[in-house]
C-alpha positions as CSV (number, residue, x, y, z in Angstrom):
1,X,131.9,112.8,67.6
2,X,135.8,113.2,66.8
3,X,136.9,116.8,65.9
4,X,138.8,117.3,62.7
5,X,141.5,119.7,62.5
6,X,142.7,119.3,58.9
7,X,145.9,120.9,58.0
8,X,149.1,120.3,55.9
9,X,151.3,117.2,55.9
10,X,154.5,119.5,55.2
11,X,156.8,118.6,52.3
12,X,157.7,114.9,52.3
13,X,159.1,112.3,49.8
14,X,157.1,109.5,48.8
15,X,158.4,105.8,49.4
16,X,155.8,103.7,47.8
17,X,152.5,104.1,45.9
18,X,149.8,101.3,46.1
19,X,146.4,101.4,44.2
20,X,144.0,99.4,46.2
21,X,140.7,98.1,45.2
22,X,138.6,101.2,45.4
23,X,136.4,100.4,48.2
24,X,135.5,102.0,51.2
25,X,138.9,103.4,52.6
26,X,140.8,101.5,50.3
27,X,142.0,104.0,47.5
28,X,145.2,105.3,46.3
29,X,147.5,104.6,49.2
30,X,150.7,106.6,49.4
31,X,153.6,105.8,51.9
32,X,155.8,108.7,52.7
33,X,159.6,108.4,53.4
34,X,159.0,110.1,57.0
35,X,156.1,110.9,59.1
36,X,153.6,113.7,58.0
37,X,152.5,116.5,60.4
38,X,149.4,114.5,61.1
39,X,146.9,117.3,62.0
40,X,144.2,115.0,62.8
41,X,146.4,112.7,65.0
42,X,145.7,109.5,62.8
43,X,147.5,106.4,64.2
44,X,149.2,105.9,61.1
45,X,151.5,109.0,60.1
46,X,153.5,107.4,57.3
47,X,150.6,106.5,54.9
48,X,147.9,108.8,53.4
49,X,144.8,107.8,51.3
50,X,143.3,109.2,48.4
51,X,139.5,108.2,47.9
52,X,139.0,106.9,44.4
53,X,135.8,108.9,44.4
54,X,137.5,112.1,45.1
55,X,136.6,114.8,42.4
56,X,140.2,115.4,41.7
57,X,141.4,111.7,42.0
58,X,143.0,111.7,38.4
59,X,145.0,114.9,38.9
60,X,146.0,114.2,42.5
61,X,147.2,110.6,41.7
62,X,149.1,111.9,38.6
63,X,150.9,114.5,40.5
64,X,151.9,112.0,43.1
65,X,153.0,109.5,40.4
66,X,155.1,112.4,38.8
67,X,156.6,113.3,42.2
68,X,157.4,109.7,42.9
69,X,159.1,109.2,39.5
70,X,160.9,112.2,39.6
71,X,162.0,112.4,43.3
72,X,160.2,115.6,44.1
73,X,158.5,116.1,47.5
74,X,154.9,116.7,47.9
75,X,152.7,118.5,50.4
76,X,149.1,117.3,51.0
77,X,146.2,119.1,52.7
78,X,144.8,116.3,55.0
79,X,141.4,116.1,56.6
80,X,140.3,113.3,58.9
81,X,141.4,109.6,59.3
82,X,140.1,106.6,57.3
83,X,139.1,103.3,59.1
84,X,142.8,102.2,58.6
85,X,143.7,105.3,60.6
86,X,145.4,106.7,57.6
87,X,145.0,110.6,57.0
88,X,142.6,111.4,54.1
89,X,144.1,113.4,51.1
90,X,142.2,116.5,50.1
91,X,144.9,118.3,47.9
92,X,148.3,117.7,46.8
93,X,151.2,120.2,45.9
94,X,154.5,119.3,44.4
95,X,157.8,121.0,45.3
96,X,160.3,122.1,42.7
């Protein structure tokens, strides 16, 4: 069984946002401008995924969209990798 470390992405800018079909491991996909800290060593260290069933989905996706439109950096708390080897988002923080 893989060990999940979880941790921060460090502050990064958002390159693109892609709302996928909201099925298993195909949620709200956020591509960063540069590689994140990757605490769980996911193979894809540029893209993070927010599960559409996450309890704070609306809030986290809104913060991500706000950061994207305003050019602000965000920091994620990440925990584990999905089946596409993208880190899974737990929380988000926007940097002023």
